[in-house]
MARGUMI-990062 format. One record per residue (C-alpha): residue number from 1; residue in one letter; x, y, z. Coordinates in Angstrom, 1 decimal, decimal comma. Layout:
{resi = NUM	resn = A	px = X	py = Y	pz = Z}
...
***
This chain:
{resi = 1	resn = M	px = -3,6	py = 142,2	pz = 116,0}
{resi = 2	resn = K	px = -0,8	py = 144,8	pz = 115,8}
{resi = 3	resn = L	px = -0,8	py = 147,7	pz = 118,2}
{resi = 4	resn = N	px = -0,3	py = 150,6	pz = 115,9}
{resi = 5	resn = F	px = -3,9	py = 151,6	pz = 116,4}
{resi = 6	resn = L	px = -2,8	py = 152,9	pz = 119,8}
{resi = 7	resn = D	px = -0,4	py = 155,4	pz = 118,4}
{resi = 8	resn = S	px = -3,0	py = 158,2	pz = 118,5}
{resi = 9	resn = F	px = -3,4	py = 157,8	pz = 122,3}
{resi = 10	resn = D	px = -0,8	py = 159,4	pz = 124,6}
{resi = 11	resn = F	px = -1,8	py = 158,4	pz = 128,2}
{resi = 12	resn = F	px = -1,9	py = 154,9	pz = 129,5}
{resi = 13	resn = T	px = -2,3	py = 153,5	pz = 133,0}
{resi = 14	resn = G	px = -3,2	py = 150,1	pz = 134,4}
{resi = 15	resn = V	px = -2,1	py = 146,9	pz = 136,0}
{resi = 16	resn = P	px = -0,2	py = 144,3	pz = 133,9}
{resi = 17	resn = D	px = -1,7	py = 141,1	pz = 132,7}
{resi = 18	resn = S	px = 0,1	py = 138,1	pz = 131,0}
{resi = 19	resn = L	px = -2,4	py = 138,2	pz = 128,1}
{resi = 20	resn = L	px = -1,4	py = 141,8	pz = 127,6}
{resi = 21	resn = N	px = 2,4	py = 141,2	pz = 127,5}
{resi = 22	resn = P	px = 2,7	py = 142,6	pz = 124,0}
{resi = 23	resn = L	px = 0,9	py = 145,7	pz = 125,1}
{resi = 24	resn = C	px = 3,0	py = 146,1	pz = 128,1}
{resi = 25	resn = S	px = 6,2	py = 145,7	pz = 126,0}
{resi = 26	resn = Y	px = 4,9	py = 148,3	pz = 123,6}
{resi = 27	resn = L	px = 4,2	py = 150,8	pz = 126,3}
{resi = 28	resn = Y	px = 7,5	py = 150,2	pz = 128,1}
{resi = 29	resn = N	px = 9,4	py = 150,7	pz = 124,9}
{resi = 30	resn = R	px = 7,3	py = 153,7	pz = 123,8}
{resi = 31	resn = F	px = 7,1	py = 155,6	pz = 127,2}
{resi = 32	resn = G	px = 9,0	py = 153,7	pz = 129,9}
{resi = 33	resn = I	px = 7,5	py = 154,4	pz = 133,3}
{resi = 34	resn = S	px = 6,6	py = 158,1	pz = 132,9}
{resi = 35	resn = D	px = 3,8	py = 160,7	pz = 133,2}
{resi = 36	resn = R	px = 2,5	py = 159,1	pz = 130,0}
{resi = 37	resn = H	px = 2,5	py = 155,6	pz = 131,3}
{resi = 38	resn = I	px = 1,8	py = 155,0	pz = 135,0}
{resi = 39	resn = V	px = 1,7	py = 151,4	pz = 136,4}
{resi = 40	resn = A	px = -1,1	py = 151,8	pz = 138,9}
{resi = 41	resn = A	px = -1,4	py = 150,2	pz = 142,3}
{resi = 42	resn = N	px = -4,8	py = 148,7	pz = 141,4}
{resi = 43	resn = E	px = -7,3	py = 149,1	pz = 138,6}
{resi = 44	resn = G	px = -9,5	py = 151,6	pz = 140,5}
{resi = 45	resn = N	px = -6,4	py = 153,7	pz = 141,0}
{resi = 46	resn = A	px = -5,9	py = 153,6	pz = 137,2}
{resi = 47	resn = V	px = -9,4	py = 154,8	pz = 136,6}
{resi = 48	resn = G	px = -8,8	py = 157,8	pz = 138,9}
{resi = 49	resn = L	px = -5,6	py = 158,6	pz = 137,0}
{resi = 50	resn = A	px = -7,5	py = 158,3	pz = 133,7}
{resi = 51	resn = A	px = -10,2	py = 160,7	pz = 135,0}
{resi = 52	resn = G	px = -7,6	py = 163,3	pz = 136,0}
{resi = 53	resn = Y	px = -5,9	py = 163,1	pz = 132,7}
{resi = 54	resn = H	px = -9,1	py = 163,7	pz = 130,9}
{resi = 55	resn = L	px = -10,0	py = 166,6	pz = 133,1}
{resi = 56	resn = A	px = -6,6	py = 168,2	pz = 132,5}
{resi = 57	resn = T	px = -6,4	py = 167,7	pz = 128,8}
{resi = 58	resn = G	px = -9,8	py = 166,9	pz = 127,3}
{resi = 59	resn = K	px = -8,3	py = 163,7	pz = 125,7}
{resi = 60	resn = V	px = -9,3	py = 160,1	pz = 126,0}
{resi = 61	resn = P	px = -7,1	py = 157,9	pz = 128,3}
{resi = 62	resn = V	px = -6,4	py = 154,2	pz = 128,0}
{resi = 63	resn = V	px = -6,7	py = 151,9	pz = 131,0}
{resi = 64	resn = Y	px = -5,3	py = 148,3	pz = 130,7}
{resi = 65	resn = L	px = -6,2	py = 145,4	pz = 133,1}
{resi = 66	resn = Q	px = -6,8	py = 141,8	pz = 133,5}
{resi = 67	resn = N	px = -10,5	py = 140,9	pz = 133,7}
{resi = 68	resn = S	px = -10,0	py = 140,1	pz = 137,4}
{resi = 69	resn = G	px = -9,6	py = 143,8	pz = 137,9}
{resi = 70	resn = E	px = -13,1	py = 144,6	pz = 136,6}
{resi = 71	resn = G	px = -14,3	py = 144,4	pz = 140,2}
{resi = 72	resn = N	px = -11,8	py = 147,1	pz = 141,2}
{resi = 73	resn = I	px = -13,2	py = 149,5	pz = 138,5}
{resi = 74	resn = I	px = -16,9	py = 149,1	pz = 139,2}
{resi = 75	resn = N	px = -17,2	py = 151,9	pz = 141,8}
{resi = 76	resn = P	px = -15,1	py = 154,6	pz = 139,9}
{resi = 77	resn = V	px = -16,8	py = 153,7	pz = 136,6}
{resi = 78	resn = A	px = -20,3	py = 153,8	pz = 138,0}
{resi = 79	resn = S	px = -19,9	py = 156,8	pz = 140,4}
{resi = 80	resn = L	px = -17,4	py = 158,9	pz = 138,5}
{resi = 81	resn = M	px = -17,0	py = 158,1	pz = 134,8}
{resi = 82	resn = N	px = -20,6	py = 157,1	pz = 133,8}
{resi = 83	resn = D	px = -22,3	py = 159,7	pz = 131,5}
{resi = 84	resn = R	px = -25,1	py = 160,1	pz = 134,2}
{resi = 85	resn = V	px = -22,4	py = 161,5	pz = 136,5}
{resi = 86	resn = Y	px = -19,3	py = 163,2	pz = 135,0}
{resi = 87	resn = G	px = -19,3	py = 161,6	pz = 131,6}
{resi = 88	resn = I	px = -15,6	py = 160,8	pz = 131,4}
{resi = 89	resn = P	px = -14,5	py = 158,9	pz = 128,3}
{resi = 90	resn = C	px = -12,0	py = 156,0	pz = 128,5}
{resi = 91	resn = L	px = -10,8	py = 153,1	pz = 126,5}
{resi = 92	resn = F	px = -10,3	py = 149,9	pz = 128,5}
{resi = 93	resn = I	px = -8,1	py = 147,1	pz = 127,2}
{resi = 94	resn = I	px = -8,9	py = 143,9	pz = 129,1}
{resi = 95	resn = G	px = -7,2	py = 140,6	pz = 129,0}
{resi = 96	resn = W	px = -9,8	py = 137,8	pz = 129,0}
{resi = 97	resn = R	px = -8,5	py = 135,2	pz = 131,4}
{resi = 98	resn = G	px = -10,7	py = 132,2	pz = 132,0}
{resi = 99	resn = E	px = -12,6	py = 132,6	pz = 128,8}
{resi = 100	resn = P	px = -15,2	py = 129,9	pz = 128,6}
{resi = 101	resn = G	px = -13,9	py = 126,9	pz = 126,6}
{resi = 102	resn = V	px = -10,2	py = 128,0	pz = 127,1}
{resi = 103	resn = H	px = -8,3	py = 126,2	pz = 129,9}
{resi = 104	resn = D	px = -7,0	py = 128,4	pz = 132,6}
{resi = 105	resn = E	px = -6,3	py = 128,5	pz = 136,4}
{resi = 106	resn = P	px = -9,2	py = 128,1	pz = 138,8}
{resi = 107	resn = Q	px = -9,2	py = 131,7	pz = 140,0}
{resi = 108	resn = H	px = -10,0	py = 132,8	pz = 136,5}
{resi = 109	resn = V	px = -12,9	py = 130,5	pz = 135,7}
{resi = 110	resn = Y	px = -15,9	py = 132,4	pz = 137,1}
{resi = 111	resn = Q	px = -14,4	py = 135,8	pz = 136,3}
{resi = 112	resn = G	px = -14,0	py = 134,6	pz = 132,7}
{resi = 113	resn = M	px = -17,7	py = 133,7	pz = 132,6}
{resi = 114	resn = V	px = -18,9	py = 137,1	pz = 133,7}
{resi = 115	resn = T	px = -16,3	py = 139,3	pz = 132,0}
{resi = 116	resn = C	px = -18,6	py = 140,6	pz = 129,2}
{resi = 117	resn = Q	px = -21,7	py = 140,7	pz = 131,4}
{resi = 118	resn = L	px = -20,0	py = 143,0	pz = 133,8}
{resi = 119	resn = L	px = -19,2	py = 145,4	pz = 131,0}
{resi = 120	resn = K	px = -22,8	py = 145,3	pz = 129,9}
{resi = 121	resn = D	px = -23,9	py = 146,0	pz = 133,5}
{resi = 122	resn = M	px = -21,5	py = 149,0	pz = 133,7}
{resi = 123	resn = D	px = -22,9	py = 150,3	pz = 130,4}
{resi = 124	resn = I	px = -19,5	py = 149,9	pz = 128,7}
{resi = 125	resn = A	px = -19,6	py = 148,9	pz = 125,0}
{resi = 126	resn = Y	px = -17,1	py = 146,3	pz = 124,1}
{resi = 127	resn = F	px = -15,4	py = 144,5	pz = 121,2}
{resi = 128	resn = V	px = -13,7	py = 141,1	pz = 121,4}
{resi = 129	resn = V	px = -10,2	py = 141,1	pz = 119,8}
{resi = 130	resn = E	px = -9,4	py = 137,8	pz = 118,1}
{resi = 131	resn = K	px = -6,2	py = 136,5	pz = 116,7}
{resi = 132	resn = D	px = -7,6	py = 137,0	pz = 113,2}
{resi = 133	resn = T	px = -9,2	py = 140,4	pz = 113,8}
{resi = 134	resn = S	px = -8,2	py = 142,6	pz = 110,8}
{resi = 135	resn = E	px = -6,9	py = 146,1	pz = 111,1}
{resi = 136	resn = A	px = -9,8	py = 147,3	pz = 109,0}
{resi = 137	resn = A	px = -12,3	py = 145,7	pz = 111,4}
{resi = 138	resn = L	px = -10,6	py = 147,2	pz = 114,4}
{resi = 139	resn = A	px = -10,4	py = 150,6	pz = 112,7}
{resi = 140	resn = E	px = -14,1	py = 150,5	pz = 112,0}
{resi = 141	resn = Q	px = -14,8	py = 149,6	pz = 115,6}
{resi = 142	resn = M	px = -12,6	py = 152,4	pz = 116,9}
{resi = 143	resn = E	px = -14,7	py = 154,9	pz = 114,9}
{resi = 144	resn = V	px = -17,8	py = 153,6	pz = 116,8}
{resi = 145	resn = F	px = -16,0	py = 154,0	pz = 120,0}
{resi = 146	resn = R	px = -14,9	py = 157,5	pz = 119,2}
{resi = 147	resn = A	px = -18,5	py = 158,5	pz = 118,8}
{resi = 148	resn = L	px = -19,2	py = 157,1	pz = 122,2}
{resi = 149	resn = F	px = -16,2	py = 158,9	pz = 123,7}
{resi = 150	resn = A	px = -17,6	py = 162,2	pz = 122,3}
{resi = 151	resn = R	px = -20,7	py = 161,5	pz = 124,4}
{resi = 152	resn = G	px = -18,8	py = 160,9	pz = 127,6}
{resi = 153	resn = K	px = -19,0	py = 157,2	pz = 127,4}
{resi = 154	resn = Q	px = -16,5	py = 154,4	pz = 127,9}
{resi = 155	resn = A	px = -15,6	py = 151,4	pz = 125,7}
{resi = 156	resn = A	px = -13,5	py = 148,3	pz = 126,0}
{resi = 157	resn = L	px = -11,4	py = 145,9	pz = 123,9}
{resi = 158	resn = V	px = -11,7	py = 142,4	pz = 125,4}
{resi = 159	resn = V	px = -8,5	py = 140,6	pz = 124,3}
{resi = 160	resn = R	px = -8,5	py = 136,9	pz = 123,7}
{resi = 161	resn = K	px = -5,3	py = 134,9	pz = 124,5}
{resi = 162	resn = G	px = -2,7	py = 135,4	pz = 121,8}
{resi = 163	resn = A	px = -4,6	py = 138,1	pz = 120,0}
{resi = 164	resn = L	px = -2,1	py = 140,9	pz = 120,3}
{resi = 165	resn = Q	px = 1,2	py = 141,2	pz = 118,4}
{resi = 166	resn = Y	px = 4,2	py = 143,4	pz = 119,0}
{resi = 167	resn = D	px = 7,4	py = 143,1	pz = 117,1}
{resi = 168	resn = G	px = 9,6	py = 145,4	pz = 119,3}
{resi = 169	resn = P	px = 11,8	py = 144,3	pz = 122,2}
{resi = 170	resn = K	px = 10,1	py = 142,2	pz = 124,9}
{resi = 171	resn = L	px = 9,7	py = 143,9	pz = 128,3}
{resi = 172	resn = H	px = 12,5	py = 142,9	pz = 130,5}
{resi = 173	resn = Y	px = 13,1	py = 144,2	pz = 134,0}
{resi = 174	resn = E	px = 15,9	py = 143,0	pz = 136,4}
{resi = 175	resn = N	px = 17,6	py = 144,1	pz = 139,5}
{resi = 176	resn = A	px = 20,9	py = 143,2	pz = 141,2}
{resi = 177	resn = F	px = 19,6	py = 141,6	pz = 144,4}
{resi = 178	resn = P	px = 21,2	py = 138,1	pz = 144,9}
{resi = 179	resn = L	px = 18,3	py = 136,1	pz = 146,4}
{resi = 180	resn = T	px = 15,7	py = 134,4	pz = 144,2}
{resi = 181	resn = R	px = 12,1	py = 134,5	pz = 145,3}
{resi = 182	resn = E	px = 12,1	py = 130,7	pz = 145,4}
{resi = 183	resn = E	px = 15,0	py = 130,6	pz = 147,8}
{resi = 184	resn = I	px = 13,3	py = 133,1	pz = 150,0}
{resi = 185	resn = V	px = 10,1	py = 131,1	pz = 150,0}
{resi = 186	resn = R	px = 12,0	py = 127,9	pz = 151,0}
{resi = 187	resn = R	px = 13,9	py = 129,6	pz = 153,8}
{resi = 188	resn = V	px = 10,7	py = 131,2	pz = 155,2}
{resi = 189	resn = A	px = 8,8	py = 127,9	pz = 155,0}
{resi = 190	resn = A	px = 11,6	py = 126,1	pz = 156,8}
{resi = 191	resn = A	px = 11,8	py = 128,8	pz = 159,5}
{resi = 192	resn = A	px = 8,0	py = 128,6	pz = 160,0}
{resi = 193	resn = G	px = 8,2	py = 124,9	pz = 160,9}
{resi = 194	resn = E	px = 4,8	py = 123,7	pz = 162,1}
{resi = 195	resn = D	px = 3,2	py = 127,2	pz = 161,8}
{resi = 196	resn = V	px = 0,6	py = 128,0	pz = 159,1}
{resi = 197	resn = I	px = 1,3	py = 130,1	pz = 156,0}
{resi = 198	resn = V	px = -1,0	py = 132,2	pz = 153,9}
{resi = 199	resn = S	px = 0,7	py = 132,9	pz = 150,6}
{resi = 200	resn = T	px = -0,2	py = 135,5	pz = 148,0}
{resi = 201	resn = T	px = -1,4	py = 134,9	pz = 144,5}
{resi = 202	resn = G	px = 1,2	py = 134,2	pz = 141,8}
{resi = 203	resn = K	px = 4,5	py = 132,3	pz = 141,7}
{resi = 204	resn = A	px = 5,2	py = 132,6	pz = 145,5}
{resi = 205	resn = S	px = 2,3	py = 130,1	pz = 146,1}
{resi = 206	resn = R	px = 3,5	py = 127,9	pz = 143,3}
{resi = 207	resn = E	px = 7,0	py = 127,8	pz = 144,8}
{resi = 208	resn = L	px = 5,7	py = 127,1	pz = 148,3}
{resi = 209	resn = F	px = 3,6	py = 124,2	pz = 146,9}
{resi = 210	resn = E	px = 6,7	py = 122,8	pz = 145,1}
{resi = 211	resn = Y	px = 8,8	py = 123,1	pz = 148,2}
{resi = 212	resn = R	px = 6,3	py = 121,1	pz = 150,3}
{resi = 213	resn = T	px = 6,2	py = 118,5	pz = 147,5}
{resi = 214	resn = A	px = 10,0	py = 118,3	pz = 147,3}
{resi = 215	resn = T	px = 10,4	py = 117,8	pz = 151,0}
{resi = 216	resn = D	px = 7,6	py = 115,3	pz = 151,2}
{resi = 217	resn = D	px = 5,8	py = 117,7	pz = 153,6}
{resi = 218	resn = T	px = 2,1	py = 118,3	pz = 154,1}
{resi = 219	resn = H	px = 0,3	py = 121,0	pz = 152,1}
{resi = 220	resn = A	px = -2,4	py = 121,3	pz = 154,8}
{resi = 221	resn = R	px = -0,5	py = 124,1	pz = 156,7}
{resi = 222	resn = D	px = -0,6	py = 126,4	pz = 153,6}
{resi = 223	resn = F	px = -3,5	py = 128,5	pz = 152,3}
{resi = 224	resn = L	px = -2,5	py = 129,3	pz = 148,7}
{resi = 225	resn = T	px = -4,3	py = 132,5	pz = 147,7}
{resi = 226	resn = V	px = -4,6	py = 131,7	pz = 144,0}
{resi = 227	resn = G	px = -6,8	py = 134,8	pz = 143,3}
{resi = 228	resn = S	px = -7,9	py = 138,0	pz = 145,0}
{resi = 229	resn = M	px = -4,5	py = 139,8	pz = 144,6}
{resi = 230	resn = G	px = -3,6	py = 142,0	pz = 147,5}
{resi = 231	resn = H	px = -5,7	py = 140,3	pz = 150,1}
{resi = 232	resn = A	px = -3,4	py = 137,6	pz = 151,5}
{resi = 233	resn = S	px = -2,4	py = 139,8	pz = 154,5}
{resi = 234	resn = S	px = -6,1	py = 140,4	pz = 155,4}
{resi = 235	resn = I	px = -6,8	py = 136,6	pz = 155,2}
{resi = 236	resn = A	px = -3,8	py = 136,0	pz = 157,4}
{resi = 237	resn = L	px = -4,9	py = 138,7	pz = 159,9}
{resi = 238	resn = A	px = -8,3	py = 137,1	pz = 160,4}
{resi = 239	resn = V	px = -6,8	py = 133,6	pz = 160,7}
{resi = 240	resn = A	px = -4,4	py = 134,9	pz = 163,3}
{resi = 241	resn = L	px = -7,1	py = 136,7	pz = 165,3}
{resi = 242	resn = Y	px = -9,3	py = 133,6	pz = 165,4}
{resi = 243	resn = Q	px = -6,5	py = 131,1	pz = 165,9}
{resi = 244	resn = P	px = -4,6	py = 133,0	pz = 168,7}
{resi = 245	resn = G	px = -2,8	py = 129,9	pz = 169,9}
{resi = 246	resn = R	px = -0,8	py = 129,4	pz = 166,7}
{resi = 247	resn = R	px = 1,6	py = 131,6	pz = 164,7}
{resi = 248	resn = V	px = 0,6	py = 132,6	pz = 161,3}
{resi = 249	resn = W	px = 3,0	py = 133,7	pz = 158,5}
{resi = 250	resn = C	px = 1,9	py = 135,7	pz = 155,5}
{resi = 251	resn = L	px = 4,0	py = 135,4	pz = 152,3}
{resi = 252	resn = D	px = 3,3	py = 138,6	pz = 150,3}
{resi = 253	resn = G	px = 4,7	py = 140,4	pz = 147,3}
{resi = 254	resn = D	px = 5,4	py = 144,0	pz = 146,5}
{resi = 255	resn = G	px = 2,8	py = 144,3	pz = 143,7}
{resi = 256	resn = A	px = 0,1	py = 142,5	pz = 145,8}
{resi = 257	resn = A	px = 0,8	py = 144,6	pz = 148,9}
{resi = 258	resn = L	px = 0,7	py = 147,9	pz = 147,0}
{resi = 259	resn = M	px = -2,6	py = 146,9	pz = 145,4}
{resi = 260	resn = H	px = -4,4	py = 147,2	pz = 148,7}
{resi = 261	resn = L	px = -1,9	py = 149,0	pz = 150,9}
{resi = 262	resn = G	px = -4,6	py = 150,0	pz = 153,4}
{resi = 263	resn = A	px = -4,6	py = 146,5	pz = 154,7}
{resi = 264	resn = M	px = -1,3	py = 147,1	pz = 156,5}
{resi = 265	resn = P	px = -2,7	py = 149,8	pz = 158,9}
{resi = 266	resn = V	px = -5,8	py = 147,7	pz = 159,5}
{resi = 267	resn = L	px = -3,5	py = 144,8	pz = 160,4}
{resi = 268	resn = G	px = -1,4	py = 147,0	pz = 162,7}
{resi = 269	resn = S	px = -4,5	py = 148,4	pz = 164,4}
{resi = 270	resn = R	px = -5,5	py = 144,9	pz = 165,6}
{resi = 271	resn = Q	px = -2,1	py = 144,1	pz = 167,0}
{resi = 272	resn = P	px = -2,1	py = 140,4	pz = 166,4}
{resi = 273	resn = G	px = 0,6	py = 138,9	pz = 168,6}
{resi = 274	resn = N	px = 1,0	py = 135,9	pz = 166,5}
{resi = 275	resn = L	px = 1,4	py = 137,2	pz = 162,9}
{resi = 276	resn = I	px = 4,5	py = 137,6	pz = 160,8}
{resi = 277	resn = H	px = 4,2	py = 139,4	pz = 157,5}
{resi = 278	resn = V	px = 7,0	py = 138,6	pz = 155,0}
{resi = 279	resn = L	px = 6,9	py = 140,8	pz = 151,9}
{resi = 280	resn = I	px = 9,1	py = 139,6	pz = 149,0}
{resi = 281	resn = N	px = 10,1	py = 142,6	pz = 147,0}
{resi = 282	resn = N	px = 11,4	py = 142,1	pz = 143,5}
{resi = 283	resn = Q	px = 10,2	py = 145,5	pz = 142,4}
{resi = 284	resn = C	px = 8,1	py = 144,2	pz = 139,6}
{resi = 285	resn = H	px = 4,9	py = 142,3	pz = 138,5}
{resi = 286	resn = E	px = 7,1	py = 139,3	pz = 137,6}
{resi = 287	resn = T	px = 4,3	py = 136,7	pz = 137,5}
{resi = 288	resn = V	px = 2,5	py = 138,6	pz = 134,7}
{resi = 289	resn = G	px = 5,5	py = 139,7	pz = 132,6}
{resi = 290	resn = G	px = 7,8	py = 141,8	pz = 134,7}
{resi = 291	resn = M	px = 6,4	py = 145,4	pz = 134,5}
{resi = 292	resn = P	px = 8,1	py = 147,4	pz = 137,3}
{resi = 293	resn = T	px = 6,1	py = 148,4	pz = 140,4}
{resi = 294	resn = V	px = 6,7	py = 151,5	pz = 142,4}
{resi = 295	resn = A	px = 8,2	py = 149,4	pz = 145,2}
{resi = 296	resn = N	px = 11,7	py = 150,7	pz = 144,2}
{resi = 297	resn = A	px = 10,6	py = 154,1	pz = 145,3}
{resi = 298	resn = A	px = 8,4	py = 153,2	pz = 148,3}
{resi = 299	resn = D	px = 9,8	py = 152,7	pz = 151,9}
{resi = 300	resn = L	px = 7,7	py = 149,7	pz = 152,8}
{resi = 301	resn = P	px = 9,3	py = 149,1	pz = 156,2}
{resi = 302	resn = A	px = 8,6	py = 152,7	pz = 157,1}
{resi = 303	resn = I	px = 4,9	py = 152,1	pz = 156,1}
{resi = 304	resn = A	px = 4,9	py = 149,0	pz = 158,3}
{resi = 305	resn = R	px = 6,3	py = 151,0	pz = 161,3}
{resi = 306	resn = A	px = 3,7	py = 153,8	pz = 160,7}
{resi = 307	resn = S	px = 1,0	py = 151,1	pz = 160,5}
{resi = 308	resn = G	px = 1,8	py = 149,8	pz = 164,0}
{resi = 309	resn = Y	px = 3,9	py = 146,7	pz = 163,4}
{resi = 310	resn = K	px = 6,0	py = 146,1	pz = 166,5}
{resi = 311	resn = T	px = 8,9	py = 144,5	pz = 164,7}
{resi = 312	resn = V	px = 10,2	py = 145,7	pz = 161,3}
{resi = 313	resn = L	px = 13,1	py = 144,1	pz = 159,6}
{resi = 314	resn = R	px = 14,7	py = 144,1	pz = 156,1}
{resi = 315	resn = A	px = 17,1	py = 141,7	pz = 154,4}
{resi = 316	resn = E	px = 18,9	py = 142,0	pz = 151,1}
{resi = 317	resn = N	px = 21,1	py = 138,8	pz = 151,1}
{resi = 318	resn = A	px = 21,2	py = 135,3	pz = 152,5}
{resi = 319	resn = D	px = 23,0	py = 136,2	pz = 155,7}
{resi = 320	resn = E	px = 20,7	py = 139,0	pz = 156,5}
{resi = 321	resn = L	px = 17,7	py = 136,8	pz = 155,8}
{resi = 322	resn = A	px = 19,0	py = 134,1	pz = 158,1}
{resi = 323	resn = A	px = 19,6	py = 136,6	pz = 160,9}
{resi = 324	resn = A	px = 16,1	py = 138,1	pz = 160,4}
{resi = 325	resn = L	px = 14,3	py = 134,7	pz = 160,5}
{resi = 326	resn = E	px = 16,2	py = 133,8	pz = 163,6}
{resi = 327	resn = R	px = 15,2	py = 137,1	pz = 165,3}
{resi = 328	resn = L	px = 11,6	py = 136,7	pz = 164,3}
{resi = 329	resn = K	px = 11,3	py = 133,5	pz = 166,4}
{resi = 330	resn = A	px = 11,2	py = 135,6	pz = 169,5}
{resi = 331	resn = A	px = 10,3	py = 139,1	pz = 168,2}
{resi = 332	resn = P	px = 7,1	py = 140,9	pz = 169,3}
{resi = 333	resn = C	px = 4,3	py = 140,7	pz = 166,7}
{resi = 334	resn = P	px = 2,8	py = 141,8	pz = 164,5}
{resi = 335	resn = A	px = 6,2	py = 141,6	pz = 162,7}
{resi = 336	resn = F	px = 7,1	py = 142,7	pz = 159,2}
{resi = 337	resn = L	px = 10,1	py = 141,5	pz = 157,1}
{resi = 338	resn = E	px = 10,9	py = 142,9	pz = 153,7}
{resi = 339	resn = V	px = 13,1	py = 140,7	pz = 151,7}
{resi = 340	resn = M	px = 14,7	py = 142,0	pz = 148,5}
{resi = 341	resn = S	px = 14,6	py = 139,5	pz = 145,6}
{resi = 342	resn = N	px = 15,7	py = 139,4	pz = 142,0}
{resi = 343	resn = S	px = 13,2	py = 138,9	pz = 139,3}
{resi = 344	resn = G	px = 12,5	py = 135,8	pz = 137,4}
{resi = 345	resn = A	px = 11,7	py = 132,2	pz = 138,0}
{resi = 346	resn = R	px = 12,8	py = 128,8	pz = 136,7}
{resi = 347	resn = A	px = 11,2	py = 127,8	pz = 133,5}
{resi = 348	resn = D	px = 9,9	py = 124,5	pz = 134,8}
{resi = 349	resn = L	px = 8,1	py = 125,9	pz = 137,8}
{resi = 350	resn = G	px = 4,8	py = 124,0	pz = 138,2}
{resi = 351	resn = R	px = 1,4	py = 124,8	pz = 139,5}
{resi = 352	resn = P	px = -0,4	py = 123,4	pz = 142,5}
{resi = 353	resn = T	px = -1,9	py = 120,0	pz = 141,7}
{resi = 354	resn = I	px = -4,5	py = 120,2	pz = 144,5}
{resi = 355	resn = P	px = -7,8	py = 122,0	pz = 143,5}
{resi = 356	resn = A	px = -8,5	py = 125,2	pz = 145,3}
{resi = 357	resn = M	px = -11,5	py = 123,8	pz = 147,2}
{resi = 358	resn = E	px = -9,4	py = 120,9	pz = 148,4}
{resi = 359	resn = N	px = -6,7	py = 123,2	pz = 149,6}
{resi = 360	resn = K	px = -9,3	py = 125,2	pz = 151,6}
{resi = 361	resn = Q	px = -10,7	py = 122,0	pz = 153,1}
{resi = 362	resn = H	px = -7,3	py = 120,6	pz = 154,2}
{resi = 363	resn = F	px = -6,2	py = 123,9	pz = 155,6}
{resi = 364	resn = M	px = -9,4	py = 124,2	pz = 157,7}
{resi = 365	resn = E	px = -9,2	py = 120,7	pz = 158,9}
{resi = 366	resn = Y	px = -5,6	py = 121,3	pz = 160,0}
{resi = 367	resn = L	px = -6,6	py = 124,4	pz = 161,9}
{resi = 368	resn = Q	px = -9,5	py = 122,6	pz = 163,6}
{resi = 369	resn = K	px = -7,5	py = 119,4	pz = 164,4}
{resi = 370	resn = N	px = -4,7	py = 121,3	pz = 165,9}
{resi = 371	resn = N	px = -7,0	py = 123,6	pz = 167,8}
{resi = 372	resn = E	px = -8,7	py = 120,9	pz = 169,8}
***
């Protein structure tokens, strides 16, 4: 399905998804990152932006998201957009990860099962876009949607894998920082030694898993947060509070941290003396296609200081990273380290071969055994 049907819309916001890469490339080439195309911190943020756009212009906004983000839109859709409240129209474009019958990663399986049911529960009409959906069929469906928009309702296009096509240049973002994320992950894991690590969703966890495999080390010290983007630091905080005798490292990313930035002041307020928060900043959502984040304009170390972290460091190259990791061994905690990274990953990067439930079990057993 080609994307020319979107030419009549002129405001887009959302969070990137790998299934929506053609859409993201279309938007990046059409608008860049601008007032007409805003990459939101999270999907609820995108709904708020969409509502403001409609209030200011009377036009219909477009919000794009992975289906995992449906949870983040439930509150603003139900309490703001619904036609029993303010009646704000919106077109959602949703990537259907974990579609039943289609192989996907474990974090998407249940979300894929309930994707359409959640839309029904939110009173959002939807249409499933297939690889062979014709332009005529979609045009007919969009007329149905426009009638709903006129009544202050919302509608969604649920996009199956491979259903979208875009013939223009593929989205490509890069920066000039010398370190790769994989090198940073390996250096942090080596510095952590016998400490435990909670790693964020995406390629950072995959790279940590491969590092342990390559060094013939145990995976039991690592909790790989394969879903729930933005919550790794909160998981790490609670582990640190209830395992005060051990040091806990959190491997985070800029897109994940920005998604739930309020977690940082919560962490700082508890003052865990055994928690090191490492944020790898490549300034983009690289795992799902490379759409830029706003991390190039945000001073994340300043946010950490304002949130109450006792030690705040930053590194842009290998020497600075080595010095920061050495300093962290004796630094007051909670500690925060931002490490700048270039974008991209090697093409043969694998995925964890241990099921999520097994990872949880081994991690909990490790904590218990080493807490006795």
